[in-house]
C-alpha positions as CSV (number, residue, x, y, z in Angstrom):
1,M,-29.0,15.6,-11.4
2,T,-25.8,15.0,-13.3
3,L,-23.0,14.9,-10.7
4,C,-20.1,15.8,-13.1
5,R,-21.7,18.7,-14.9
6,G,-19.1,21.3,-15.9
7,I,-16.1,19.3,-15.0
8,P,-15.8,17.1,-18.2
9,G,-15.7,20.2,-20.4
10,L,-13.0,21.8,-18.2
11,L,-11.0,18.6,-18.3
12,A,-11.3,18.3,-22.1
13,L,-9.7,21.8,-22.4
14,L,-7.0,21.3,-19.7
15,F,-6.3,17.6,-20.2
16,P,-7.0,16.3,-23.7
17,V,-6.5,12.6,-23.7
18,L,-7.3,9.5,-25.7
19,L,-9.5,7.1,-23.8
20,L,-8.3,3.5,-23.3
21,T,-8.3,1.4,-26.3
22,G,-10.7,-1.5,-26.5
23,C,-13.3,0.1,-24.2
24,H,-16.1,-0.7,-26.7
25,S,-14.8,-4.0,-28.0
26,R,-16.0,-6.1,-25.1
27,P,-19.2,-6.3,-22.9
28,R,-19.0,-3.8,-20.1
29,A,-18.1,-5.1,-16.7
30,D,-20.5,-4.7,-13.8
31,L,-18.0,-2.3,-12.2
32,I,-15.0,-0.5,-13.7
33,I,-12.4,0.8,-11.3
34,C,-9.4,3.0,-12.1
35,N,-6.8,1.2,-10.1
36,G,-3.5,3.1,-10.9
37,A,-0.5,1.9,-12.8
38,E,0.1,-1.5,-14.4
39,P,0.4,-4.1,-11.7
40,Q,4.0,-5.3,-10.9
41,S,2.7,-8.8,-10.2
42,L,-0.3,-10.7,-8.8
43,D,1.8,-13.0,-6.7
44,P,1.0,-12.1,-3.1
45,A,4.5,-13.1,-1.9
46,I,6.4,-10.7,-4.1
47,I,4.2,-7.5,-4.1
48,S,4.3,-4.6,-1.8
49,G,2.2,-2.0,-3.6
50,Q,-1.3,-1.0,-2.7
51,L,-2.7,-1.3,-6.2
52,E,-1.5,-4.9,-6.5
53,G,-2.9,-5.6,-3.0
54,R,-6.4,-4.6,-4.0
55,L,-6.3,-7.2,-6.8
56,T,-4.7,-10.0,-4.8
57,T,-7.1,-9.7,-1.9
58,A,-10.0,-10.1,-4.4
59,L,-8.4,-13.2,-5.9
60,M,-7.2,-14.9,-2.7
61,E,-8.5,-14.8,0.9
62,G,-6.6,-15.1,4.1
63,L,-7.7,-16.6,7.4
64,V,-9.2,-13.2,8.1
65,R,-10.6,-10.6,5.6
66,R,-11.5,-7.0,5.8
67,D,-15.0,-5.7,5.5
68,A,-16.1,-2.5,3.7
69,R,-14.9,-0.4,6.6
70,A,-11.6,-2.2,6.8
71,R,-12.5,-4.0,10.0
72,P,-11.1,-7.6,10.4
73,V,-13.8,-10.3,10.1
74,P,-13.6,-14.1,9.7
75,G,-12.4,-15.1,6.2
76,C,-11.4,-18.7,5.5
77,A,-11.1,-19.2,9.3
78,E,-14.5,-19.3,10.9
79,K,-13.0,-18.8,14.4
80,W,-9.8,-18.7,16.4
81,T,-8.7,-19.0,20.0
82,I,-5.9,-17.3,21.9
83,S,-3.7,-18.8,24.6
84,P,-3.6,-17.1,28.1
85,D,-0.2,-15.6,27.4
86,G,-1.4,-14.1,24.1
87,R,1.2,-15.9,22.0
88,I,-0.5,-18.9,20.5
89,Y,-3.4,-18.5,18.0
90,T,-5.4,-21.6,16.9
91,F,-7.4,-21.0,13.7
92,T,-10.3,-23.2,12.7
93,L,-11.0,-23.1,9.0
94,R,-14.5,-23.2,7.5
95,P,-15.6,-26.7,6.4
96,N,-15.3,-27.8,2.8
97,L,-13.2,-24.9,1.5
98,R,-12.2,-25.2,-2.2
99,W,-9.7,-23.7,-4.6
100,S,-11.2,-22.3,-7.8
101,N,-10.2,-25.5,-9.6
102,G,-12.1,-27.6,-7.1
103,N,-9.2,-28.9,-5.0
104,P,-9.7,-28.9,-1.2
105,L,-8.1,-26.0,0.6
106,T,-6.5,-27.0,4.0
107,A,-4.5,-25.6,6.8
108,E,-1.3,-26.9,5.0
109,D,-2.0,-24.5,2.2
110,Y,-1.5,-21.6,4.6
111,R,1.6,-23.1,6.1
112,Y,3.1,-23.7,2.7
113,S,2.3,-20.2,1.5
114,W,3.7,-18.4,4.6
115,L,6.9,-20.4,4.5
116,R,7.2,-19.7,0.7
117,A,7.0,-16.0,1.5
118,L,9.7,-16.4,4.1
119,D,12.0,-18.4,1.8
120,P,14.8,-16.1,0.6
121,A,14.6,-17.7,-2.8
122,T,11.1,-16.3,-3.3
123,G,12.4,-12.7,-3.0
124,S,9.5,-11.4,-1.0
125,P,10.1,-7.6,-0.3
126,Y,7.7,-7.8,2.7
127,S,8.7,-11.1,4.3
128,E,9.2,-9.1,7.6
129,I,5.5,-8.8,8.1
130,L,5.6,-12.5,9.0
131,Y,8.4,-11.9,11.6
132,F,5.8,-11.7,14.4
133,I,5.8,-15.6,14.1
134,A,8.3,-17.4,16.3
135,G,11.3,-18.6,14.2
136,A,10.2,-16.7,11.1
137,E,13.0,-14.2,10.9
138,D,15.6,-16.9,11.8
139,Y,14.3,-19.1,9.0
140,H,14.4,-16.3,6.5
141,S,18.0,-15.6,7.4
142,G,19.0,-19.3,7.1
143,K,19.6,-19.8,10.8
144,V,16.9,-22.5,11.4
145,P,15.0,-25.0,9.2
146,A,11.3,-24.5,8.3
147,S,10.3,-26.9,11.0
148,S,11.4,-24.4,13.6
149,V,8.9,-21.8,12.5
150,G,5.9,-21.5,14.7
151,I,3.3,-22.6,12.1
152,Q,1.8,-26.0,12.9
153,V,-0.9,-27.9,11.0
154,I,-3.0,-29.8,13.6
155,N,-5.3,-31.2,11.0
156,D,-6.8,-30.1,7.7
157,R,-9.0,-27.5,9.4
158,T,-6.7,-26.4,12.2
159,L,-3.7,-24.2,12.1
160,R,-1.7,-23.3,15.2
161,V,0.5,-20.2,15.1
162,T,3.0,-19.4,17.9
163,L,4.2,-15.8,18.0
164,L,7.4,-14.3,19.5
165,N,5.4,-11.8,21.6
166,P,1.8,-11.1,22.3
167,T,0.5,-9.3,19.2
168,P,-3.2,-8.3,19.6
169,F,-3.5,-7.3,16.0
170,F,-2.2,-10.6,14.6
171,P,-5.6,-11.9,13.3
172,A,-6.0,-8.7,11.3
173,L,-2.6,-9.2,9.9
174,T,-3.6,-12.5,8.3
175,S,-5.8,-10.5,5.9
176,F,-2.7,-8.8,4.5
177,T,-1.4,-9.8,1.0
178,T,1.8,-11.5,2.2
179,Y,-0.4,-13.9,4.3
180,L,-2.6,-14.9,1.4
181,P,-2.5,-18.5,0.3
182,V,-1.3,-19.8,-3.0
183,H,-2.1,-23.1,-4.7
184,R,1.1,-25.1,-4.3
185,Q,0.7,-27.5,-7.3
186,T,0.0,-24.5,-9.6
187,V,3.0,-22.5,-8.4
188,E,5.3,-25.5,-8.6
189,K,4.1,-26.5,-12.1
190,Y,4.2,-23.1,-13.8
191,G,6.8,-21.1,-11.8
192,D,6.6,-17.4,-12.6
193,R,3.8,-18.1,-15.1
194,W,1.3,-19.2,-12.5
195,T,-0.3,-15.8,-12.3
196,R,-1.3,-15.9,-16.0
197,P,-5.1,-16.2,-16.4
198,E,-4.9,-19.5,-18.2
199,N,-3.0,-21.0,-15.2
200,W,-4.6,-19.1,-12.3
201,V,-6.0,-20.9,-9.3
202,G,-7.1,-18.9,-6.3
203,N,-9.5,-19.1,-3.3
204,G,-11.0,-15.6,-3.2
205,P,-14.4,-14.1,-4.0
206,Y,-13.1,-13.5,-7.6
207,R,-11.0,-15.4,-10.0
208,L,-8.7,-14.1,-12.7
209,L,-10.6,-13.8,-16.0
210,D,-8.1,-11.8,-18.1
211,W,-5.0,-9.6,-17.8
212,K,-4.3,-7.3,-20.7
213,I,-1.0,-5.5,-20.0
214,N,-1.3,-1.7,-19.7
215,D,-5.0,-2.0,-20.1
216,R,-6.9,-3.9,-17.4
217,V,-7.2,-6.8,-15.1
218,S,-10.6,-8.5,-15.3
219,L,-12.1,-10.5,-12.4
220,E,-15.1,-12.7,-12.4
221,K,-17.1,-14.1,-9.5
222,N,-15.7,-17.3,-8.2
223,P,-18.6,-19.9,-7.9
224,L,-16.5,-22.0,-5.5
225,Y,-15.9,-19.2,-3.0
226,H,-17.2,-20.3,0.5
227,T,-20.0,-17.6,0.6
228,P,-20.7,-16.7,-3.0
229,D,-24.0,-15.1,-2.2
230,R,-22.1,-12.3,-0.4
231,V,-20.5,-11.3,-3.6
232,A,-22.8,-9.0,-5.5
233,L,-21.0,-8.2,-8.8
234,N,-20.2,-10.8,-11.5
235,R,-17.4,-9.0,-13.2
236,I,-15.0,-6.2,-12.2
237,D,-12.5,-4.5,-14.5
238,A,-9.5,-2.7,-12.9
239,L,-8.0,-0.3,-15.4
240,A,-4.3,0.4,-15.5
241,V,-4.3,4.2,-15.5
242,N,-1.5,6.3,-13.9
243,R,-2.4,9.7,-15.3
244,A,-4.9,11.6,-13.2
245,S,-6.4,13.5,-16.1
246,T,-7.0,10.2,-18.0
247,A,-8.6,8.6,-15.0
248,F,-10.9,11.5,-14.3
249,N,-11.9,11.8,-17.9
250,L,-12.8,8.1,-17.9
251,Y,-14.8,8.6,-14.7
252,S,-16.5,11.8,-16.0
253,G,-17.4,10.1,-19.3
254,G,-19.0,7.1,-17.6
255,Q,-16.2,4.7,-18.8
256,A,-15.2,4.1,-15.2
257,D,-17.4,4.0,-12.1
258,V,-14.9,4.5,-9.2
259,L,-11.7,6.3,-8.6
260,L,-10.0,4.8,-5.5
261,D,-7.4,7.3,-4.5
262,K,-6.5,11.0,-4.7
263,G,-3.6,10.4,-7.0
264,L,-6.2,9.7,-9.8
265,I,-7.9,13.1,-9.3
266,P,-6.2,16.1,-10.9
267,S,-5.2,18.4,-8.0
268,L,-6.1,21.5,-10.2
269,I,-9.8,20.7,-9.9
270,L,-9.9,19.5,-6.2
271,P,-11.4,22.8,-5.0
272,E,-14.3,22.4,-7.4
273,L,-15.0,18.9,-6.2
274,R,-15.4,19.6,-2.5
275,G,-19.0,19.4,-1.5
276,R,-20.0,17.2,-4.5
277,A,-22.1,14.2,-3.7
278,D,-19.7,11.9,-5.5
279,F,-16.6,13.2,-3.7
280,H,-15.8,11.3,-0.5
281,P,-12.7,12.5,1.4
282,G,-11.6,11.0,4.7
283,P,-8.5,10.7,7.0
284,L,-5.9,8.2,6.0
285,L,-3.1,6.4,7.8
286,A,-0.5,7.2,5.1
287,T,2.5,9.4,4.5
288,Y,4.2,10.8,1.3
289,F,7.9,11.0,1.7
290,Y,11.3,11.0,-0.1
291,R,14.0,8.4,0.5
292,F,17.8,8.9,0.3
293,Q,20.2,6.3,-1.0
294,V,22.6,6.6,2.0
295,T,25.3,4.1,1.0
296,R,27.2,6.4,-1.4
297,P,28.1,10.1,-1.8
298,P,26.7,12.6,-1.4
299,F,23.8,11.3,0.7
300,N,26.0,9.1,2.9
301,D,26.6,12.4,4.8
302,A,23.8,13.1,7.3
303,R,24.5,16.8,7.2
304,I,23.6,16.9,3.5
305,R,20.4,14.8,4.1
306,R,19.4,17.2,6.9
307,A,20.1,20.2,4.7
308,F,17.9,18.8,1.9
309,A,15.1,18.1,4.4
310,I,14.9,21.4,6.2
311,A,15.4,23.5,3.0
312,L,11.8,22.5,2.0
313,D,8.8,24.6,2.4
314,K,6.2,21.9,2.8
315,E,3.3,24.3,3.4
316,A,3.9,25.7,-0.1
317,I,4.0,22.2,-1.5
318,T,0.5,21.3,-0.1
319,D,-0.9,24.7,-0.8
320,K,0.3,24.9,-4.5
321,I,0.4,21.3,-5.6
322,T,-1.7,18.8,-3.6
323,R,-4.5,21.2,-2.7
324,G,-6.3,18.7,-0.5
325,N,-5.8,20.2,2.9
326,E,-3.2,17.6,3.7
327,P,-1.3,17.9,7.0
328,V,2.4,18.7,6.6
329,A,4.5,15.9,7.8
330,T,7.5,16.3,10.1
331,A,7.4,12.7,11.3
332,L,6.8,9.5,9.4
333,C,3.8,8.3,11.5
334,P,0.6,10.2,11.0
335,R,-1.3,11.4,14.0
336,G,-4.4,9.5,15.0
337,M,-3.1,6.1,16.0
338,A,-4.4,5.3,19.5
339,D,-2.3,6.8,22.3
340,Y,0.8,7.3,20.1
341,Q,2.3,10.8,19.8
342,P,4.8,11.1,16.9
343,P,7.9,13.2,17.7
344,E,8.0,16.8,16.6
345,G,10.3,16.7,13.6
346,L,12.3,19.6,12.2
347,S,10.6,22.6,10.5
348,S,11.8,24.5,7.5
349,D,15.0,26.4,8.1
350,P,16.8,27.3,4.8
351,D,19.5,29.3,6.6
352,T,20.6,26.3,8.7
353,A,20.3,24.1,5.6
354,R,22.8,26.3,3.7
355,G,25.1,26.3,6.7
356,L,25.1,22.5,6.8
357,L,25.7,22.2,3.1
358,A,28.7,24.6,3.5
359,Q,30.1,22.5,6.4
360,A,29.9,19.4,4.1
361,G,32.0,21.2,1.5
362,F,29.4,22.7,-0.9
363,P,28.9,26.4,-0.1
364,N,25.9,27.7,-2.0
365,G,25.8,24.4,-3.8
366,K,29.2,24.9,-5.5
367,D,30.7,21.7,-6.9
368,F,27.7,19.6,-5.6
369,P,27.7,16.4,-7.5
370,R,25.2,15.5,-10.1
371,V,22.1,13.8,-8.4
372,S,18.7,12.8,-9.5
373,L,15.2,12.5,-8.0
374,L,13.4,9.3,-9.1
375,Y,9.6,9.0,-9.1
376,N,7.0,6.7,-10.7
377,K,5.0,8.2,-13.5
378,S,2.0,10.2,-12.4
379,E,1.0,13.8,-12.8
380,L,1.0,14.5,-9.1
381,N,4.4,12.9,-8.5
382,E,5.8,15.0,-11.4
383,Q,4.3,18.3,-10.1
384,L,5.7,17.6,-6.7
385,A,9.1,16.8,-8.0
386,I,9.2,20.0,-10.1
387,E,8.3,22.1,-7.1
388,I,10.8,20.4,-4.8
389,Q,13.5,20.6,-7.5
390,A,12.9,24.4,-7.7
391,Q,13.0,24.8,-3.9
392,W,16.3,23.0,-3.6
393,K,17.7,25.1,-6.4
394,R,16.5,28.3,-4.9
395,E,17.5,27.6,-1.3
396,L,20.6,25.5,-1.7
397,G,21.9,26.3,-5.2
398,V,21.8,22.6,-6.0
399,T,20.6,21.2,-9.4
400,V,18.6,18.0,-9.0
401,E,17.7,16.2,-12.2
402,L,14.3,14.5,-12.5
403,R,14.0,10.9,-13.5
404,N,10.7,9.0,-13.9
405,Q,9.9,5.3,-14.5
406,E,7.0,3.0,-15.0
407,W,5.7,1.5,-11.7
408,A,7.3,-2.0,-12.0
409,T,10.7,-0.5,-13.1
410,Y,10.5,2.1,-10.4
411,L,10.0,-0.6,-7.7
412,R,12.9,-2.6,-9.1
413,S,15.1,0.6,-8.9
414,L,14.1,1.0,-5.2
415,D,14.9,-2.6,-4.4
416,E,18.3,-2.3,-6.1
417,L,19.1,1.1,-4.5
418,D,19.5,2.5,-8.0
419,F,18.7,6.1,-7.2
420,D,19.9,9.1,-5.3
421,I,16.6,10.4,-4.0
422,A,13.2,8.7,-4.6
423,R,9.6,9.5,-4.1
424,S,7.8,7.1,-1.8
425,S,4.6,6.7,0.2
426,W,3.4,4.3,2.8
427,V,-0.1,3.3,3.8
428,G,-0.4,1.6,7.2
429,D,-1.1,-2.1,7.0
430,Y,-2.5,-2.1,10.5
431,D,-3.4,0.5,13.1
432,D,-0.1,0.7,15.0
433,P,3.1,2.8,14.7
434,N,5.1,-0.4,14.0
435,T,3.6,-0.6,10.5
436,F,5.6,2.5,9.6
437,L,8.7,2.2,11.8
438,D,9.5,-1.4,11.1
439,C,10.1,-0.5,7.4
440,F,13.5,1.1,8.4
441,V,14.9,-1.7,10.5
442,T,18.3,-2.9,9.1
443,G,17.8,-5.2,6.1
444,R,14.0,-4.9,5.9
445,G,12.7,-5.4,2.3
446,N,10.9,-2.1,2.5
447,N,13.9,-0.1,3.9
448,R,15.1,0.7,0.4
449,T,17.6,3.3,1.6
450,G,20.6,1.3,2.8
451,W,20.3,3.0,6.2
452,S,21.2,1.0,9.3
453,D,21.2,2.1,13.0
454,P,21.7,-0.5,15.8
455,T,20.1,1.8,18.4
456,Y,17.0,2.2,16.2
457,D,16.8,-1.5,15.6
458,S,17.2,-2.2,19.3
459,L,14.5,0.2,20.4
460,L,11.9,-1.3,18.0
461,A,12.9,-4.8,19.1
462,S,12.4,-3.8,22.7
463,A,9.1,-2.2,21.9
464,L,7.8,-5.4,20.4
465,A,8.7,-7.4,23.5
466,E,7.5,-4.7,25.9
467,P,4.3,-5.8,27.8
468,N,3.5,-2.3,29.1
469,P,1.5,-0.5,26.4
470,A,2.7,3.0,27.4
471,R,6.3,2.0,27.7
472,R,6.0,0.2,24.3
473,L,4.8,3.4,22.6
474,Q,7.5,5.5,24.3
475,L,10.2,3.2,22.9
476,M,8.7,3.6,19.4
477,Q,8.7,7.3,19.8
478,Q,12.4,7.3,20.7
479,A,13.1,5.2,17.6
480,E,11.1,7.6,15.3
481,T,13.0,10.5,16.9
482,I,16.2,9.0,15.6
483,L,14.7,8.5,12.1
484,V,13.3,12.0,11.6
485,T,15.5,14.4,13.7
486,Q,19.0,12.8,13.7
487,A,19.6,10.3,10.8
488,F,17.3,11.6,8.0
489,P,17.3,8.6,5.6
490,I,13.9,10.0,4.6
491,I,12.1,13.3,4.3
492,P,8.4,13.1,5.4
493,I,6.5,15.6,3.3
494,Y,2.8,15.3,4.0
495,H,0.2,13.0,5.4
496,F,-2.5,11.9,3.0
497,I,-6.2,12.7,3.0
498,G,-8.0,9.8,1.3
499,C,-10.4,10.6,-1.6
500,L,-12.9,8.3,-3.2
501,M,-15.0,9.2,-6.2
502,F,-18.2,7.3,-6.9
503,D,-21.9,8.1,-7.3
504,P,-23.6,7.0,-4.0
505,T,-27.0,6.7,-5.8
506,K,-25.4,3.9,-7.8
507,W,-22.8,2.2,-5.6
508,A,-22.6,1.0,-2.0
509,G,-20.0,-0.7,0.1
510,L,-17.4,2.0,-0.3
511,Y,-16.3,4.0,2.7
512,P,-13.3,6.2,3.5
513,N,-11.2,4.5,6.2
514,L,-7.8,4.9,7.8
515,L,-6.2,1.9,5.9
516,D,-7.6,3.0,2.5
517,D,-8.9,-0.6,2.1
518,H,-11.8,-1.1,-0.2
519,P,-12.5,-4.8,-0.8
520,F,-14.0,-5.4,-4.2
521,S,-16.2,-8.1,-2.9
522,E,-17.9,-5.5,-0.6
523,I,-19.0,-3.3,-3.4
524,K,-22.6,-3.6,-4.7
525,R,-25.2,-1.5,-6.4
526,S,-27.0,0.9,-4.2
527,L,-30.4,-0.5,-5.1
528,D,-30.7,-4.3,-4.8
529,P,-32.6,-5.5,-7.9
530,K,-34.1,-8.4,-5.8
531,S,-35.6,-5.8,-3.4
532,I,-37.0,-3.8,-6.3
533,E,-38.5,-6.9,-7.9
534,F,-40.1,-7.9,-4.6
535,K,-41.6,-4.5,-4.1
536,N,-43.0,-4.4,-7.6
537,N,-44.6,-7.8,-7.2
538,R,-46.4,-7.0,-3.9
């Protein structure tokens, strides 16, 4: 049965597009994935986006890796031990590990790479994910030398890591992009050019074959990976596609095999896809939200931020635009994390919103300054922005201009606080509220609002040091209450529902999971050719 019957014709009428150039000028890869926008970088120390993370975790491997269901399993470390107080982890690397150029990979490579990510000169936007390590934050802020950081090389195969506090999920953290190793000689020789295919050296299941800007990143199987037999596909192409209609046309026409997220599926046709064998929805630990730039007028006034937040009808947004049965968000943290109850945020209240705006000096939006809403280019982001723009105009009398940018430029604008309001989303990096709440601690690279609150910072710091699990979660809830009911540096809008599209009769190793993590090395064909050959020869 043809899984996409009827849809391609509908899309051809609704979304006429030109397919990617060059699709027929090269041999077809074993697997073609629509990965989203053009990657910002492939340097694991300076990325924070999900689409780049998918690529870098295929090209490099941490001490721990994720399996097809996003569970942490041994990666380059074959085992680890934990001290009785839960603060010291000793990782033992597999024997005879190699970089893709044949150089030995040792524990020192991990120490160098983690310290590089912590070095302010590197400019890592997510260096704080290493702050669980003793001395890491102080080193990043210039208070102590690198030798004070709790990363100790015992020998070539042994790395000892001392943490500030017991952190049960720390081994899983070492699978995250910022913890991935880089080849020191290559980085120091080529500088920013080390991620070019001709210079690339990695240690992951794949190596970088080609990178054509605004077209695709091509990966090929790394023969020097420690367990090459586990990697089923010889070549994977990750297409740079940020328009959902283009991505779905490529998929429907057989020029792409997998769509990895809902943003690459036109929301208009979502109702028709439900129930299809190649449509795979699932819960996701992720939130779509808007940020305010709070360091300048008008959004340095919390009354105005609150007015903009409670003027929104979020149910209308999900009903009309996203159409995926997404839960409306009043808090940043999604529900579903073990034993954590997010606070009840504020519901829609346009009357109060208008009153707050009047108190701030702008009755019915009169004389409100010119502001804009920034979003990265995608059809869904644009549709949401248009709807929200209309709601603010209707309820507050405020005109908000729309401003869109390509992915890399958009990320730079966020880093530089060059916006008034900006579209954002966050996918949890581990199954704990801290993965969301830590983003808004003062000075964090992912804060990107300019907001700072000493009480919020103190509550999260106390939570990390709190040995009692229930009390720890209570402190986090208090911090999140400040974030979403008092300060409003963000507007949570909805929690994601994950969506994968692939033909299960052709592909295996893809599963919806809370972290939306789908390692390329876990993907394989549904039918193993070796098994078929064996059966035919019996």
